[in-house]
C-alpha angles and dihedrals in degrees: 000000000000115000124241100207103217144094131030117337113180120218090218126212121241112244119223129185126226090274093055094253125128110279100212094171093061090038090059091047088059095043090052090053089052093050093046089052093055106254116167101216143006119231117200133193102021127133090288089048090060088237095171090062097048124099121228088251093054092050090052091049092051092050094048093045093049095046090051095044099047089045096201096313093117134359122269112225125188125203119232117207111163138153098226135043090231093056092045091053089048090051090051091051091049092048091052092048091049092055103258114156098206148009134229108207130203124193116259114303124240097355110085098225119199123235095273093047092047096049090046089051091052093045094051092052093044094053091048096056137049092209120111114250137216114197115220110221106193111141091160093068103020104035101232123099117208100215128204089251089055090050088051090056091047094055087093088070102082094191092057093089111152144031128215099214111210103150089112087232103116092190087069087079090061091045091054093045092049094049103035107021106202096337088110124035108224126217127183113232098188116088094205090057095045103114094031090055093049091051089051091055107274112156093216151342128250094207137195109189087047082084088074101022107035098154095051092048095050091044091057091052095044094047092048092049089050091053093248090131100158092054091049091047093051092055091043092051089053090046099047099087088053093044089057088068085075093062095071141090085241094053092126093054091042095052094043089054088051089052089055091053091052092043098240101103149018134243094240113129131173119254137283078046113073130192116266118270140182123359092349091059093043091053092053091046091052091054092048095046092049090050094048091048090057098033107154127239107247127221121234091277095163090071092058 
């Protein structure tokens, strides 16, 4: 399956049961909700997916389960976040063998590679897989900025096709469009810049709160693409206090609690993460309950 890099692609959470094992039943409940809402890809093993806590076997299981469950409706994409080039290439080979249709690729973990080291890392992975690749540009959380000059050098890698833009600088979308045209498909990776990024020309949105609110997220994208900006803006204005739960060190716990409130997830996280407690939990619940009380009626956006 080739990937059409557009639309809403949820960075899904990984579901665990009370014994810290993968909860594939609840995982499939959530994936079904995403498909029914009209998402255009499923991204596994990102920050929200608690990738750093997953074993290689668990990642393989998630890929195989997702590929089987979505049954060709949308591509399955797995995030790669490794410390060494060798391990990243190995992860790409495993993903390909397991049936993934694409990769999302972070720069090297822990070591703060310079520009030459980072582009070499990306090139080595790209030439060792046939899978299409989305680069994840998130210097805020991961310490390495993928510059425009680096993207220029990477144009030789035909399977590096998209960029998840999480610098928080929305003008970067315009910079990429001006310099590269449509050579790279551009996705926003920041929930609180979702609509703004689409209006500035982003092809899609790798979203977080979509995990709990898939229909609202897809509706915003579809309405904006159809030029129905005021309708999109009204839903987005309602959504924004909830979307801000993504801009937090506790984003995983926040979004899993949101999934509980919309009945498509559980609060179980993997240690060292712990579920929210006390005033912190009550604050998140208050935001979610206010949002659910005023949840908007959505138009028939799937027909757009």
